[in-house]
C-alpha positions, 0 to 999 in steps of 0.5 A: 651950421647951414640948414640942409633942408629947404624952408618949405620942405615937410612943413606939416612934419615940422609942425607935428614934431614941434607939437610933440616935443616943444609945445608943452613948454613953449606954447602953440605959438612959441610965446613961452606960455605952454602948460609946463612953462610955469614949472621951468626956471629959465626964460623960455623966450618968445619965438616970434620976436625979431631977436629970436628970429635973428639967430642963425638956423645953426644956432637954433639947431644946436640949442635943440640938439644940446639943450640949455638950462631946463631944456633937455637935449633932443639928440636922444629923443629925436636922433634924426638930424632931419627932424631937428632941422624941420623944427628949425624951419617950423620955428621960422614960421612963428615970426611976428 
């Protein structure tokens, strides 16, 4: 899937959505060290790594939408595709 939203569009909204829905597990900087991380069984990953950043926007959007392992699907909690794309764009700002 191609990201329909330009990278810098509504960056503050993407950060706010990340803080609300992702930060508790993935941490403020995306290192996988949020306060709920210890309760998770799977690897939360590090969003700053080159391996993570090498994934396509579409792959990240899919994982946010569908979920994976302990990560819930966000298509119900966040029904707006645009909101999930804004989170993808925010994840790109967490690169090393």
